[in-house]
MIMAR-625315 format. One record per atom (N, C-alpha, C): residue in one letter; atom name; y, z, x. Coordinates in nm, 3 decimals, decimal comma. Layout:
N
(A CA (Y Z X));
...
This chain:
244
(M N (-4,040 3,586 7,617));
(M CA (-3,952 3,494 7,691));
(M C (-3,933 3,342 7,644));
(A N (-4,049 3,299 7,594));
(A CA (-4,037 3,184 7,544));
(A C (-3,965 3,180 7,399));
(D N (-3,957 3,263 7,322));
(D CA (-3,857 3,276 7,209));
(D C (-3,723 3,287 7,268));
(K N (-3,707 3,364 7,343));
(K CA (-3,568 3,361 7,386));
(K C (-3,502 3,263 7,417));
(M N (-3,587 3,187 7,524));
(M CA (-3,555 3,045 7,562));
(M C (-3,528 2,940 7,452));
(K N (-3,626 2,947 7,342));
(K CA (-3,566 2,873 7,228));
(K C (-3,446 2,872 7,161));
(R N (-3,435 3,033 7,144));
(R CA (-3,314 3,065 7,068));
(R C (-3,191 3,003 7,156));
(Y N (-3,192 3,046 7,284));
(Y CA (-3,077 2,999 7,366));
(Y C (-3,046 2,832 7,363));
(R N (-3,179 2,785 7,371));
(R CA (-3,141 2,648 7,329));
(R C (-3,073 2,595 7,223));
(R N (-3,128 2,670 7,116));
(R CA (-3,077 2,633 6,974));
(R C (-2,936 2,644 6,966));
(M N (-2,887 2,803 7,036));
(M CA (-2,742 2,844 7,044));
(M C (-2,669 2,725 7,125));
(K N (-2,732 2,697 7,222));
(K CA (-2,663 2,604 7,302));
(K C (-2,630 2,480 7,226));
(A N (-2,734 2,409 7,176));
(A CA (-2,720 2,265 7,089));
(A C (-2,628 2,310 6,987));
(G N (-2,611 2,409 6,921));
(G CA (-2,510 2,434 6,816));
(G C (-2,372 2,441 6,865));
(G N (-2,363 2,511 6,988));
(G CA (-2,213 2,505 7,043));
(G C (-2,180 2,386 7,086));
(V N (-2,286 2,292 7,136));
(V CA (-2,224 2,141 7,165));
(V C (-2,185 2,064 7,056));
(F N (-2,270 2,096 6,942));
(F CA (-2,238 2,029 6,828));
(F C (-2,107 2,071 6,771));
(L N (-2,088 2,199 6,776));
(L CA (-1,950 2,212 6,725));
(L C (-1,818 2,165 6,799));
(V N (-1,854 2,189 6,936));
(V CA (-1,758 2,115 7,050));
(V C (-1,736 1,973 7,018));
(A N (-1,852 1,901 6,962));
(A CA (-1,835 1,754 6,946));
(A C (-1,763 1,724 6,855));
(G N (-1,788 1,829 6,723));
(G CA (-1,716 1,792 6,610));
(G C (-1,577 1,828 6,621));
(M N (-1,540 1,929 6,695));
(M CA (-1,398 1,970 6,739));
(M C (-1,314 1,861 6,791));
(A N (-1,402 1,804 6,885));
(A CA (-1,360 1,710 6,970));
(A C (-1,297 1,585 6,856));
(L N (-1,418 1,540 6,773));
(L CA (-1,376 1,428 6,700));
(L C (-1,249 1,472 6,569));
(L N (-1,271 1,583 6,547));
(L CA (-1,167 1,659 6,440));
(L C (-1,036 1,624 6,528));
(H N (-1,028 1,652 6,658));
(H CA (-0,868 1,662 6,699));
(H C (-0,822 1,499 6,721));
(A N (-0,930 1,425 6,723));
(A CA (-0,906 1,255 6,747));
(A C (-0,852 1,218 6,603));
(A N (-0,918 1,295 6,462));
(A CA (-0,926 1,241 6,361));
(A C (-0,781 1,316 6,298));
(R N (-0,734 1,414 6,346));
(R CA (-0,644 1,537 6,278));
(R C (-0,680 1,551 6,137));
(A N (-0,791 1,588 6,111));
(A CA (-0,792 1,584 5,961));
(A C (-0,917 1,701 5,958));
(D N (-0,927 1,773 5,840));
(D CA (-1,037 1,885 5,837));
(D C (-1,161 1,793 5,794));
(V N (-1,281 1,843 5,850));
(V CA (-1,427 1,770 5,865));
(V C (-1,517 1,875 5,822));
(E N (-1,610 1,842 5,739));
(E CA (-1,725 1,907 5,735));
(E C (-1,840 1,875 5,802));
(V N (-1,915 1,976 5,855));
(V CA (-2,039 1,952 5,938));
(V C (-2,161 2,033 5,912));
(T N (-2,271 1,990 5,936));
(T CA (-2,384 2,086 5,921));
(T C (-2,416 2,185 6,060));
(G N (-2,406 2,264 6,059));
(G CA (-2,461 2,337 6,185));
(G C (-2,608 2,367 6,213));
(P N (-2,652 2,402 6,303));
(P CA (-2,784 2,411 6,374));
(P C (-2,882 2,495 6,245));
(D N (-2,803 2,599 6,207));
(D CA (-2,894 2,684 6,093));
(D C (-2,895 2,632 5,938));
(G N (-2,814 2,506 5,936));
(G CA (-2,831 2,451 5,808));
(G C (-2,701 2,477 5,708));
(R N (-2,596 2,577 5,774));
(R CA (-2,502 2,604 5,685));
(R C (-2,384 2,499 5,730));
(R N (-2,296 2,503 5,625));
(R CA (-2,178 2,382 5,625));
(R C (-2,075 2,481 5,691));
(V N (-2,022 2,377 5,799));
(V CA (-1,920 2,434 5,874));
(V C (-1,785 2,366 5,843));
(L N (-1,658 2,403 5,837));
(L CA (-1,504 2,325 5,832));
(L C (-1,469 2,354 5,947));
(L N (-1,451 2,229 6,003));
(L CA (-1,343 2,199 6,130));
(L C (-1,234 2,157 6,101));
(K N (-1,125 2,239 6,117));
(K CA (-0,987 2,226 6,067));
(K C (-0,911 2,164 6,182));
(D N (-0,827 2,081 6,156));
(D CA (-0,735 2,033 6,250));
(D C (-0,641 2,101 6,342));
(D N (-0,663 2,232 6,316));
(D CA (-0,586 2,315 6,405));
(D C (-0,660 2,377 6,517));
(G N (-0,789 2,306 6,543));
(G CA (-0,895 2,363 6,647));
(G C (-0,959 2,469 6,593));
(T N (-0,934 2,549 6,498));
(T CA (-1,039 2,649 6,430));
(T C (-1,148 2,598 6,341));
(W N (-1,241 2,681 6,321));
(W CA (-1,348 2,656 6,229));
(W C (-1,404 2,740 6,145));
(R N (-1,484 2,755 6,035));
(R CA (-1,517 2,840 5,963));
(R C (-1,630 2,808 5,876));
(Y N (-1,724 2,896 5,807));
(Y CA (-1,842 2,855 5,727));
(Y C (-1,778 2,827 5,608));
(L N (-1,827 2,729 5,520));
(L CA (-1,809 2,723 5,379));
(L C (-1,904 2,788 5,281));
(D N (-1,872 2,872 5,192));
(D CA (-1,976 2,915 5,104));
(D C (-1,961 2,849 4,970));
(A N (-2,029 2,900 4,878));
(A CA (-2,050 2,868 4,741));
(A C (-1,931 2,851 4,671));
(K N (-1,824 2,956 4,687));
(K CA (-1,724 2,953 4,642));
(K C (-1,614 2,846 4,664));
(D N (-1,633 2,793 4,767));
(D CA (-1,534 2,704 4,845));
(D C (-1,582 2,565 4,784));
(K N (-1,710 2,534 4,761));
(K CA (-1,768 2,454 4,685));
(K C (-1,714 2,432 4,537));
(A N (-1,743 2,516 4,485));
(A CA (-1,702 2,544 4,342));
(A C (-1,531 2,535 4,311));
(S N (-1,473 2,583 4,411));
(S CA (-1,329 2,532 4,396));
(S C (-1,310 2,404 4,394));
(A N (-1,342 2,357 4,497));
(A CA (-1,319 2,215 4,540));
(A C (-1,386 2,134 4,410));
(K N (-1,455 2,157 4,358));
(K CA (-1,532 2,101 4,226));
(K C (-1,443 2,106 4,111));
(D N (-1,376 2,228 4,105));
(D CA (-1,275 2,255 4,010));
(D C (-1,144 2,162 4,036));
(K N (-1,130 2,130 4,124));
(K CA (-0,985 2,058 4,161));
(K C (-1,006 1,910 4,121));
(E N (-1,125 1,869 4,118));
(E CA (-1,138 1,712 4,098));
(E C (-1,092 1,684 3,944));
(P N (-1,043 1,572 3,933));
(P CA (-0,977 1,549 3,794));
(P C (-1,083 1,537 3,687));
(A N (-1,066 1,572 3,554));
(A CA (-1,182 1,592 3,477));
(A C (-1,167 1,427 3,432));
(K N (-1,303 1,369 3,425));
(K CA (-1,326 1,249 3,340));
(K C (-1,304 1,239 3,231));
(E N (-1,198 1,172 3,146));
(E CA (-1,203 1,165 3,014));
(E C (-1,304 1,108 2,940));
(R N (-1,330 1,160 2,804));
(R CA (-1,454 1,131 2,739));
(R C (-1,424 0,993 2,684));
(P N (-1,510 0,909 2,701));
(P CA (-1,481 0,771 2,628));
(P C (-1,455 0,777 2,462));
(K N (-1,340 0,701 2,420));
(K CA (-1,334 0,695 2,287));
(K C (-1,422 0,632 2,198));
(L N (-1,457 0,703 2,088));
(L CA (-1,559 0,593 1,983));
(L C (-1,462 0,507 1,924));
(A N (-1,521 0,363 1,943));
(A CA (-1,474 0,271 1,914));
(A C (-1,582 0,199 1,784));
(G N (-1,519 0,092 1,725));
(G CA (-1,601 0,046 1,592));
(G C (-1,519 0,001 1,475));
(E N (-1,586 -0,049 1,415));
(E CA (-1,521 -0,100 1,275));
(E C (-1,588 -0,114 1,177));
(A N (-1,555 -0,108 1,047));
(A CA (-1,637 -0,151 0,931));
(A C (-1,608 -0,301 0,892));
(V N (-1,706 -0,384 0,878));
(V CA (-1,692 -0,531 0,865));
(V C (-1,711 -0,553 0,688));
(L N (-1,618 -0,609 0,631));
(L CA (-1,647 -0,664 0,503));
(L C (-1,656 -0,806 0,476));
(R N (-1,759 -0,857 0,431));
(R CA (-1,776 -0,996 0,397));
(R C (-1,794 -1,037 0,283));
(L N (-1,752 -1,163 0,233));
(L CA (-1,784 -1,204 0,096));
(L C (-1,895 -1,355 0,092));
(E N (-2,040 -1,272 0,040));
(E CA (-2,140 -1,359 0,081));
(E C (-2,145 -1,483 -0,005));
(R N (-2,119 -1,465 -0,165));
(R CA (-2,148 -1,570 -0,242));
(R C (-2,073 -1,555 -0,356));
(K N (-2,037 -1,656 -0,432));
(K CA (-1,969 -1,675 -0,553));
(K C (-2,070 -1,771 -0,655));
(T N (-2,060 -1,681 -0,771));
(T CA (-2,151 -1,750 -0,868));
(T C (-2,089 -1,757 -1,019));
(E N (-2,086 -1,865 -1,070));
(E CA (-2,054 -1,900 -1,214));
(E C (-2,136 -1,836 -1,308));
(V N (-2,097 -1,725 -1,397));
(V CA (-2,156 -1,667 -1,490));
(V C (-2,127 -1,758 -1,632));
(G N (-2,212 -1,816 -1,678));
(G CA (-2,207 -1,892 -1,802));
(G C (-2,062 -1,991 -1,782));
(T N (-1,961 -1,987 -1,877));
(T CA (-1,859 -2,062 -1,857));
(T C (-1,717 -1,995 -1,822));
(D N (-1,721 -1,858 -1,842));
(D CA (-1,583 -1,786 -1,836));
(D C (-1,612 -1,670 -1,755));
(S N (-1,696 -1,656 -1,687));
(S CA (-1,716 -1,539 -1,581));
(S C (-1,760 -1,565 -1,450));
(C N (-1,731 -1,462 -1,355));
(C CA (-1,761 -1,524 -1,211));
(C C (-1,779 -1,391 -1,136));
(R N (-1,905 -1,390 -1,056));
(R CA (-1,967 -1,291 -0,982));
(R C (-1,952 -1,313 -0,865));
(F N (-1,920 -1,221 -0,749));
(F CA (-1,890 -1,220 -0,616));
(F C (-1,986 -1,124 -0,561));
(G N (-2,046 -1,163 -0,447));
(G CA (-2,139 -1,065 -0,367));
(G C (-2,058 -1,011 -0,258));
(L N (-2,085 -0,892 -0,214));
(L CA (-1,984 -0,862 -0,107));
(L C (-2,099 -0,763 -0,009));
(Q N (-2,067 -0,767 0,126));
(Q CA (-2,138 -0,681 0,215));
(Q C (-2,063 -0,609 0,313));
(L N (-2,086 -0,491 0,321));
(L CA (-2,040 -0,412 0,425));
(L C (-2,099 -0,353 0,529));
(T N (-2,050 -0,372 0,654));
(T CA (-2,162 -0,348 0,761));
(T C (-2,060 -0,235 0,853));
(N N (-2,135 -0,132 0,890));
(N CA (-2,110 -0,023 0,953));
(N C (-2,119 -0,027 1,106));
(N N (-2,009 -0,052 1,169));
(N CA (-2,028 -0,078 1,335));
(N C (-1,964 0,065 1,382));
(F N (-1,953 0,165 1,317));
(F CA (-1,902 0,277 1,379));
(F C (-1,987 0,389 1,416));
(P N (-1,969 0,462 1,535));
(P CA (-2,086 0,545 1,565));
(P C (-2,112 0,671 1,458));
(Y N (-2,065 0,663 1,358));
(Y CA (-2,064 0,765 1,269));
(Y C (-2,095 0,699 1,113));
(V N (-2,158 0,790 1,039));
(V CA (-2,196 0,742 0,891));
(V C (-2,053 0,731 0,820));
(I N (-2,055 0,618 0,722));
(I CA (-1,960 0,612 0,638));
(I C (-2,004 0,657 0,505));
(T N (-1,955 0,783 0,485));
(T CA (-2,039 0,856 0,349));
(T C (-1,954 0,801 0,224));
(S N (-1,864 0,763 0,218));
(S CA (-1,804 0,720 0,095));
(S C (-1,674 0,639 0,134));
(F N (-1,685 0,495 0,050));
(F CA (-1,586 0,407 0,066));
(F C (-1,590 0,331 -0,068));
(V N (-1,457 0,344 -0,156));
(V CA (-1,479 0,271 -0,273));
(V C (-1,349 0,190 -0,287));
(P N (-1,340 0,042 -0,245));
(P CA (-1,228 -0,014 -0,255));
(P C (-1,202 -0,083 -0,388));
(T N (-1,092 -0,140 -0,399));
(T CA (-1,083 -0,235 -0,549));
(T C (-1,042 -0,377 -0,491));
(F N (-1,106 -0,455 -0,571));
(F CA (-1,099 -0,612 -0,574));
(F C (-1,032 -0,647 -0,655));
(S N (-0,918 -0,714 -0,651));
(S CA (-0,828 -0,784 -0,737));
(S C (-0,848 -0,930 -0,729));
(A N (-0,862 -1,005 -0,870));
(A CA (-0,872 -1,143 -0,867));
(A C (-0,717 -1,176 -0,924));
(H N (-0,705 -1,274 -0,835));
(H CA (-0,550 -1,365 -0,854));
(H C (-0,573 -1,507 -0,901));
(R N (-0,485 -1,532 -0,992));
(R CA (-0,485 -1,679 -1,020));
(R C (-0,400 -1,742 -0,935));
(A N (-0,363 -1,898 -0,974));
(A CA (-0,305 -1,958 -0,835));
(A C (-0,166 -1,919 -0,856));
(N N (-0,117 -1,850 -0,941));
(N CA (0,040 -1,832 -0,945));
(N C (0,044 -1,674 -0,903));
(E N (-0,050 -1,631 -0,830));
(E CA (-0,039 -1,494 -0,774));
(E C (-0,057 -1,362 -0,887));
(V N (-0,061 -1,400 -0,991));
(V CA (-0,067 -1,328 -1,101));
(V C (-0,210 -1,228 -1,099));
(V N (-0,221 -1,125 -1,098));
(V CA (-0,371 -1,046 -1,102));
(V C (-0,408 -1,028 -1,233));
(Y N (-0,526 -1,113 -1,248));
(Y CA (-0,618 -1,112 -1,365));
(Y C (-0,671 -1,000 -1,396));
(D N (-0,745 -0,943 -1,319));
(D CA (-0,822 -0,825 -1,324));
(D C (-0,883 -0,766 -1,182));
(S N (-0,910 -0,655 -1,203));
(S CA (-0,951 -0,566 -1,072));
(S C (-1,067 -0,512 -1,120));
(Q N (-1,159 -0,480 -1,007));
(Q CA (-1,310 -0,432 -0,999));
(Q C (-1,341 -0,347 -0,891));
(T N (-1,382 -0,233 -0,909));
(T CA (-1,408 -0,139 -0,766));
(T C (-1,558 -0,169 -0,737));
(A N (-1,608 -0,139 -0,616));
(A CA (-1,750 -0,136 -0,570));
(A C (-1,761 -0,017 -0,458));
(G N (-1,846 0,060 -0,489));
(G CA (-1,862 0,157 -0,379));
(G C (-1,950 0,157 -0,258));
(F N (-1,932 0,216 -0,157));
(F CA (-2,029 0,179 -0,051));
(F C (-2,062 0,336 -0,012));
(F N (-2,188 0,383 0,002));
(F CA (-2,228 0,518 0,023));
(F C (-2,322 0,547 0,110));
(A N (-2,318 0,650 0,202));
(A CA (-2,421 0,687 0,286));
(A C (-2,459 0,560 0,392));
(L N (-2,351 0,505 0,419));
(L CA (-2,392 0,384 0,517));
(L C (-2,396 0,430 0,656));
(K N (-2,519 0,412 0,736));
(K CA (-2,528 0,493 0,834));
(K C (-2,498 0,358 0,943));
(P N (-2,454 0,419 1,090));
(P CA (-2,436 0,323 1,188));
(P C (-2,524 0,190 1,214));
(G N (-2,454 0,082 1,219));
(G CA (-2,567 -0,045 1,255));
(G C (-2,639 -0,089 1,100));
(D N (-2,585 -0,025 0,990));
(D CA (-2,651 -0,073 0,859));
(D C (-2,556 -0,144 0,764));
(S N (-2,624 -0,201 0,669));
(S CA (-2,542 -0,285 0,603));
(S C (-2,574 -0,248 0,447));
(Q N (-2,446 -0,274 0,358));
(Q CA (-2,507 -0,244 0,225));
(Q C (-2,426 -0,372 0,114));
(S N (-2,475 -0,395 0,029));
(S CA (-2,440 -0,520 -0,052));
(S C (-2,419 -0,494 -0,170));
(R N (-2,304 -0,516 -0,239));
(R CA (-2,258 -0,510 -0,397));
(R C (-2,210 -0,638 -0,454));
(D N (-2,218 -0,616 -0,580));
(D CA (-2,186 -0,737 -0,675));
(D C (-2,071 -0,692 -0,772));
(I N (-1,975 -0,771 -0,786));
(I CA (-1,844 -0,753 -0,872));
(I C (-1,844 -0,858 -0,979));
(L N (-1,801 -0,831 -1,086));
(L CA (-1,812 -0,941 -1,212));
(L C (-1,704 -0,964 -1,282));
(F N (-1,618 -1,041 -1,269));
(F CA (-1,490 -1,065 -1,364));
(F C (-1,515 -1,162 -1,481));
(R N (-1,516 -1,120 -1,580));
(R CA (-1,530 -1,142 -1,704));
(R C (-1,407 -1,230 -1,770));
(G N (-1,427 -1,336 -1,837));
(G CA (-1,329 -1,376 -1,895));
(G C (-1,254 -1,512 -1,834));
(I N (-1,279 -1,502 -1,697));
(I CA (-1,208 -1,603 -1,585));
(I C (-1,329 -1,693 -1,514));
(A N (-1,315 -1,781 -1,515));
(A CA (-1,407 -1,911 -1,425));
(A C (-1,371 -1,876 -1,274));
(C N (-1,477 -1,908 -1,215));
(C CA (-1,452 -1,914 -1,068));
(C C (-1,364 -1,993 -1,001));
(K N (-1,348 -2,117 -1,056));
(K CA (-1,249 -2,201 -1,045));
(K C (-1,090 -2,140 -1,035));
(D N (-1,073 -2,063 -1,122));
(D CA (-0,949 -2,024 -1,167));
(D C (-0,915 -1,893 -1,100));
(I N (-1,012 -1,857 -1,033));
(I CA (-0,969 -1,753 -0,921));
(I C (-0,933 -1,790 -0,792));
(A N (-0,809 -1,786 -0,743));
(A CA (-0,741 -1,814 -0,649));
(A C (-0,749 -1,749 -0,494));
(R N (-0,756 -1,598 -0,540));
(R CA (-0,757 -1,525 -0,449));
(R C (-0,836 -1,389 -0,477));
(L N (-0,910 -1,338 -0,370));
(L CA (-0,960 -1,205 -0,418));
(L C (-0,907 -1,132 -0,293));
(Q N (-0,851 -1,014 -0,336));
(Q CA (-0,785 -0,938 -0,247));
(Q C (-0,838 -0,764 -0,234));
(V N (-0,850 -0,722 -0,134));
(V CA (-0,902 -0,608 -0,120));
(V C (-0,811 -0,485 -0,106));
(V N (-0,796 -0,394 -0,211));
(V CA (-0,688 -0,295 -0,215));
(V C (-0,735 -0,170 -0,220));
(G N (-0,665 -0,073 -0,195));
(G CA (-0,718 0,085 -0,247));
(G C (-0,809 0,108 -0,119));
(G N (-0,897 0,208 -0,170));
(G CA (-1,001 0,260 -0,088));
(G C (-0,960 0,384 -0,042));
(D N (-0,849 0,441 -0,053));
(D CA (-0,803 0,560 -0,021));
(D C (-0,916 0,693 -0,054));
(R N (-0,885 0,823 0,017));
(R CA (-0,998 0,925 -0,033));
(R C (-1,128 0,899 0,004));
(C N (-1,121 0,798 0,135));
(C CA (-1,282 0,783 0,177));
(C C (-1,329 0,895 0,274));
(V N (-1,457 0,880 0,311));
(V CA (-1,521 1,005 0,382));
(V C (-1,583 0,931 0,498));
(M N (-1,495 0,899 0,605));
(M CA (-1,564 0,841 0,723));
(M C (-1,511 0,889 0,852));
(G N (-1,609 0,938 0,953));
(G CA (-1,522 0,998 1,070));
(G C (-1,464 1,139 1,029));
(E N (-1,341 1,141 1,087));
(E CA (-1,263 1,266 1,070));
(E C (-1,189 1,237 0,926));
(L N (-1,186 1,122 0,857));
(L CA (-1,117 1,133 0,706));
(L C (-1,219 1,164 0,604));
(D N (-1,176 1,256 0,527));
(D CA (-1,242 1,323 0,412));
(D C (-1,149 1,309 0,296));
(R N (-1,193 1,376 0,175));
(R CA (-1,123 1,393 0,093));
(R C (-1,020 1,519 0,082));
(F N (-1,036 1,602 0,184));
(F CA (-0,921 1,703 0,185));
(F C (-0,842 1,678 0,310));
(T N (-0,847 1,557 0,383));
(T CA (-0,733 1,506 0,487));
(T C (-0,626 1,452 0,417));
(L N (-0,495 1,491 0,451));
(L CA (-0,386 1,436 0,414));
(L C (-0,376 1,306 0,511));
(V N (-0,370 1,169 0,444));
(V CA (-0,355 1,068 0,555));
(V C (-0,251 0,986 0,475));
(E N (-0,203 0,898 0,549));
(E CA (-0,114 0,786 0,491));
(E C (-0,210 0,701 0,404));
(E N (-0,114 0,651 0,320));
(E CA (-0,183 0,512 0,243));
(E C (-0,219 0,421 0,308));
(G N (-0,341 0,375 0,289));
(G CA (-0,380 0,250 0,356));
(G C (-0,473 0,289 0,498));
(A N (-0,491 0,421 0,513));
(A CA (-0,552 0,459 0,633));
(A C (-0,726 0,413 0,634));
(C N (-0,765 0,434 0,523));
(C CA (-0,912 0,416 0,514));
(C C (-0,945 0,249 0,540));
(L N (-0,838 0,178 0,444));
(L CA (-0,867 0,020 0,472));
(L C (-0,812 -0,018 0,608));
(S N (-0,754 0,055 0,681));
(S CA (-0,707 -0,013 0,828));
(S C (-0,836 -0,003 0,914));
(R N (-0,927 0,061 0,879));
(R CA (-1,076 0,078 0,950));
(R C (-1,161 -0,054 0,912));
(V N (-1,150 -0,118 0,807));
(V CA (-1,201 -0,232 0,782));
(V C (-1,153 -0,337 0,800));
(R N (-1,225 -0,430 0,856));
(R CA (-1,209 -0,570 0,895));
(R C (-1,269 -0,665 0,780));
(V N (-1,178 -0,739 0,697));
(V CA (-1,223 -0,819 0,605));
(V C (-1,228 -0,963 0,672));
(V N (-1,336 -1,036 0,648));
(V CA (-1,364 -1,167 0,712));
(V C (-1,322 -1,265 0,614));
(A N (-1,261 -1,374 0,664));
(A CA (-1,203 -1,472 0,584));
(A C (-1,316 -1,549 0,537));
(S N (-1,292 -1,610 0,422));
(S CA (-1,414 -1,676 0,361));
(S C (-1,379 -1,831 0,295));
(E N (-1,472 -1,924 0,314));
(E CA (-1,478 -2,039 0,267));
(E C (-1,479 -2,061 0,095));
(L N (-1,545 -1,946 0,047));
(L CA (-1,568 -1,964 -0,088));
(L C (-1,429 -1,938 -0,182));
(V N (-1,352 -1,846 -0,139));
(V CA (-1,209 -1,822 -0,190));
(V C (-1,109 -1,776 -0,090));
(H N (-0,998 -1,775 -0,108));
(H CA (-0,901 -1,708 -0,029));
(H C (-0,922 -1,544 -0,037));
(F N (-0,997 -1,489 0,067));
(F CA (-1,037 -1,351 0,070));
(F C (-0,942 -1,264 0,185));
(D N (-0,887 -1,170 0,132));
(D CA (-0,804 -1,091 0,239));
(D C (-0,805 -0,938 0,183));
(K N (-0,729 -0,868 0,264));
(K CA (-0,704 -0,705 0,254));
(K C (-0,560 -0,703 0,223));
(E N (-0,503 -0,614 0,145));
(E CA (-0,374 -0,557 0,114));
(E C (-0,314 -0,507 0,249));
(V N (-0,212 -0,543 0,289));
(V CA (-0,127 -0,476 0,418));
(V C (-0,041 -0,382 0,394));
(T N (-0,064 -0,263 0,436));
(T CA (0,058 -0,161 0,390));
(T C (0,153 -0,167 0,465));
(E N (0,275 -0,152 0,425));
(E CA (0,397 -0,183 0,478));
(E C (0,452 -0,054 0,554));
(D N (0,481 -0,087 0,691));
(D CA (0,519 0,037 0,771));
(D C (0,649 0,121 0,717));
(K N (0,619 0,244 0,706));
(K CA (0,723 0,312 0,644));
(K C (0,870 0,324 0,717));
(D N (0,830 0,318 0,855));
(D CA (0,939 0,322 0,966));
(D C (1,029 0,173 0,923));
(A N (0,940 0,085 0,897));
(A CA (1,009 -0,050 0,887));
(A C (1,094 -0,069 0,753));
(K N (1,032 0,008 0,634));
(K CA (1,075 0,008 0,544));
(K C (1,216 0,069 0,534));
(G N (1,205 0,182 0,597));
(G CA (1,342 0,306 0,628));
(G C (1,435 0,205 0,675));
(D N (1,420 0,135 0,789));
(D CA (1,497 0,065 0,853));
(D C (1,594 -0,036 0,764));
(K N (1,494 -0,094 0,685));
(K CA (1,533 -0,207 0,577));
(K C (1,663 -0,137 0,481));
(D N (1,608 -0,002 0,438));
(D CA (1,680 0,069 0,327));
(D C (1,804 0,101 0,415));
(V N (1,813 0,152 0,526));
(V CA (1,949 0,207 0,611));
(V C (2,034 0,081 0,623));
(K N (1,991 -0,036 0,651));
(K CA (2,052 -0,151 0,670));
(K C (2,120 -0,221 0,535));
(G N (2,026 -0,196 0,431));
(G CA (2,092 -0,226 0,284));
(G C (2,196 -0,113 0,240));
(T N (2,187 -0,028 0,273));
(T CA (2,285 0,080 0,247));
(T C (2,429 0,033 0,339));
(K N (2,397 0,009 0,481));
(K CA (2,517 -0,025 0,546));
(K C (2,584 -0,141 0,494));
(D N (2,491 -0,245 0,465));
(D CA (2,565 -0,372 0,393));
(D C (2,635 -0,366 0,265));
(A N (2,585 -0,246 0,182));
(A CA (2,646 -0,230 0,059));
(A C (2,799 -0,144 0,089));
(K N (2,780 -0,064 0,164));
(K CA (2,899 0,001 0,220));
(K C (2,993 -0,098 0,276));
(G N (2,966 -0,175 0,364));
(G CA (3,048 -0,287 0,438));
(G C (3,119 -0,369 0,298));
(D N (3,033 -0,418 0,189));
(D CA (3,079 -0,500 0,081));
(D C (3,190 -0,401 0,012));
(K N (3,151 -0,283 0,002));
(K CA (3,263 -0,197 -0,084));
(K C (3,407 -0,184 0,011));
(D N (3,379 -0,141 0,138));
(D CA (3,512 -0,185 0,232));
(D C (3,562 -0,306 0,229));
(V N (3,493 -0,433 0,196));
(V CA (3,569 -0,529 0,214));
(V C (3,632 -0,565 0,086));
(K N (3,553 -0,500 -0,044));
(K CA (3,634 -0,512 -0,159));
(K C (3,735 -0,429 -0,172));
(G N (3,720 -0,302 -0,114));
(G CA (3,837 -0,201 -0,124));
(G C (3,950 -0,276 -0,019));
(S N (3,951 -0,350 0,069));
(S CA (4,067 -0,398 0,170));
(S C (4,120 -0,485 0,076));
(K N (4,023 -0,595 -0,013));
(K CA (4,102 -0,697 -0,075));
(K C (4,195 -0,636 -0,199));
(D N (4,103 -0,518 -0,257));
(D CA (4,222 -0,476 -0,359));
(D C (4,336 -0,389 -0,312));
(A N (4,327 -0,367 -0,207));
(A CA (4,456 -0,295 -0,139));
(A C (4,564 -0,395 -0,099));
(K N (4,489 -0,491 -0,055));
(K CA (4,587 -0,624 -0,016));
(K C (4,647 -0,684 -0,142));
(V N (4,589 -0,697 -0,242));
(V CA (4,639 -0,757 -0,376));
(V C (4,721 -0,647 -0,428));
(D N (4,711 -0,489 -0,409));
(D CA (4,797 -0,406 -0,475));
(D C (4,942 -0,429 -0,385));
(K N (4,939 -0,437 -0,258));
(K CA (5,053 -0,446 -0,162));
(K C (5,099 -0,585 -0,210));
(D N (5,059 -0,697 -0,231));
(D CA (5,123 -0,824 -0,269));
(D C (5,200 -0,803 -0,387));
(A N (5,113 -0,736 -0,485));
(A CA (5,176 -0,716 -0,633));
(A C (5,303 -0,618 -0,620));
(K N (5,293 -0,536 -0,564));
(K CA (5,397 -0,450 -0,541));
(K C (5,521 -0,493 -0,475));
(G N (5,491 -0,575 -0,365));
(G CA (5,600 -0,655 -0,285));
(G C (5,652 -0,763 -0,388));
(S N (5,590 -0,829 -0,465));
(S CA (5,659 -0,931 -0,564));
(S C (5,770 -0,838 -0,651));
(K N (5,725 -0,730 -0,708));
(K CA (5,791 -0,655 -0,804));
(K C (5,928 -0,609 -0,738));
(E N (5,908 -0,585 -0,606));
(E CA (6,036 -0,536 -0,544));
(E C (6,136 -0,640 -0,504));
(V N (6,070 -0,770 -0,482));
(V CA (6,149 -0,867 -0,454));
(V C (6,225 -0,924 -0,566));
(K N (6,147 -0,905 -0,699));
(K CA (6,207 -0,928 -0,817));
(K C (6,315 -0,860 -0,869));
(G N (6,285 -0,716 -0,845));
(G CA (6,378 -0,622 -0,858));
(G C (6,518 -0,626 -0,774));
(S N (6,488 -0,680 -0,665));
(S CA (6,631 -0,695 -0,586));
(S C (6,704 -0,800 -0,637));
(K N (6,655 -0,919 -0,691));
(K CA (6,712 -1,027 -0,735));
(K C (6,816 -0,971 -0,880));
């Protein structure tokens, strides 16, 4: 008898709970999820009906949630000019350091360094390779230019470096020229003008070529018009002379 009374009270409490929830639902006019006296989740709909929610409903609701985008891997490689040293009277040595701030290993990167005189003429070029450079680590390399004093080198420019192996770039990947060097930031130095070669955009170059072609065509049209005008004037002069 006592068990029946407890069950009756529990069912009565559950009924009151559902009625209260439906009343709230009617006021809000929206579907609401509540927990029944038995612990099961109940969906109170805005049309006055209700039903139990099962695991499938929760799974479908989770599937409808927008997928979170994975954060893009960011970073860069930083190239610095650390020192400049005179070697004898006619040679100059530069010390370089490459720091890997990428989240992946720089397996191979071999750029070329060109020494320019004050008149922008390239005197000589040397290569330096950086290999198996782990994230957060740095490597130092020296390059030596023979036959020229440090004071006669006005600019040190970083060029090439293609066919590198870093991230998704490897020797078997077809990439545009300058793709490897574009991932390296060259820090300006007080020792000498230190920078990298900037690859010209192919689209911009194409626009220039098209513009040049149009200009040349325009010049031809103008020249043709002038020639035609001269021919007409000459012909007109001959006709006037003939009538005389």
